[in-house]
C-alpha positions, -999 to +999 in steps of 0.1 A: -045-354-185-046-332-154-016-311-144-012-300-108+012-272-100+035-275-071+029-250-044+056-230-027+056-224+011+062-187+019+069-173+054+069-135+058+057-108+080+025-089+069+013-059+089+035-070+119+022-106+120+041-137+110+023-153+080+028-186+063+010-195+031+012-218+001+012-203-034+018-213-070+050-200-083+033-178-110+007-163-087+010-126-081+015-112-046-016-091-052-039-120-058-024-139-028-029-109-005-065-105-017-077-140-024-057-162+001-051-138+030-082-116+028-063-084+026-084-067+001-071-031+005-047-033-025-066-032-057-059-044-092-062-013-114-040-021-144-021-053-137+010-037-153+024-016-124+013+016-140-015+028-117-003+022-081-036+009-068-019-024-057+009-006-039+024-021-007+055-015+013+079-044+011+111-042+032+106-005+034+102+001-003+071+010-022+062-019-046+034-027-070+022-061-057+008-070-092+044-073-104+057-094-076+054-132-077+040-144-043+070-166-036+092-136-038+076-124-005+094-152+014+114-137+042+102-101+037+083-076+058+052-062+041+028-035+050-005-031+033-030-002+038-047-024+064-015-023+085-013+015+087-039+017+116-025+007+150-044-003+182-077+005+165-068+040+156-064+053+121-030+064+110-029+102+106-028+097+068-060+077+069-076+103+092-065+132+070-078+115+038-112+111+055-113+146+068-099+161+036-123+142+013-093+128-005-112+098-019-142+091-039-146+056-054-116+044-032-098+021-058-067+043-057-068+052-020-048+023-006-020+029-030-019+066-023-018+059+015+011+035+014+030+057-011+025+086+012+036+066+043+069+057+024+074+094+017+066+106+053+088+079+068+118+092+047+108+129+047+086+141+075+085+176+062+079+174+025+071+203+002+040+202-020+063+194-050+079+165-031+045+151-023+033+153-059+066+137-071+063+109-045+027+102-055+033+104-093+031+066-097-005+066-084-034+074-107-068+087-096-097+092-120-122+107-095-107+133-072-080+150-091-050+153-068-053+185-048-073+170-019-049+140-018-018+163-017-033+186+009-043+155+031-007+142+029+007+176+039-018+178+068-009+143+079+028+153+079+021+182+103+001+159+126+029+133+126+055+159+133+034+175+160+027+142+178+064+133+176+075+165+193 
């Protein structure tokens, strides 16, 4: 006897674009982003919300997409790391991560980028301690954290300078 699961229609905004998709009720938003929508930036590191590799911005809040059921995205605005760049130009955070060698294997990088974006949107002039606190939910096994923190601080300066 075969069971077919009903699929739920979801309408949301992802990276500034209106998106509609069908999903099973128990499917994680992470899997839907990656497998159905081709947005592979967010990674599954732990599947329990402990590592931050799957982090996204949902309605302005940092969220672990592995802990959200895809139907919960209905009516929301989502930004993934792919949505940070605009008009073909890297976001200052992305540029500073590249220039500051703040990545190695890259599994954690998308989560750090969106976590840093949430921080800089709320606090454009953070201290090193504030950056470390804001990024505490993200784990990196390769780089340590100093280059990541320095890159976020450098991006903050660039963003403030370009806004002035």
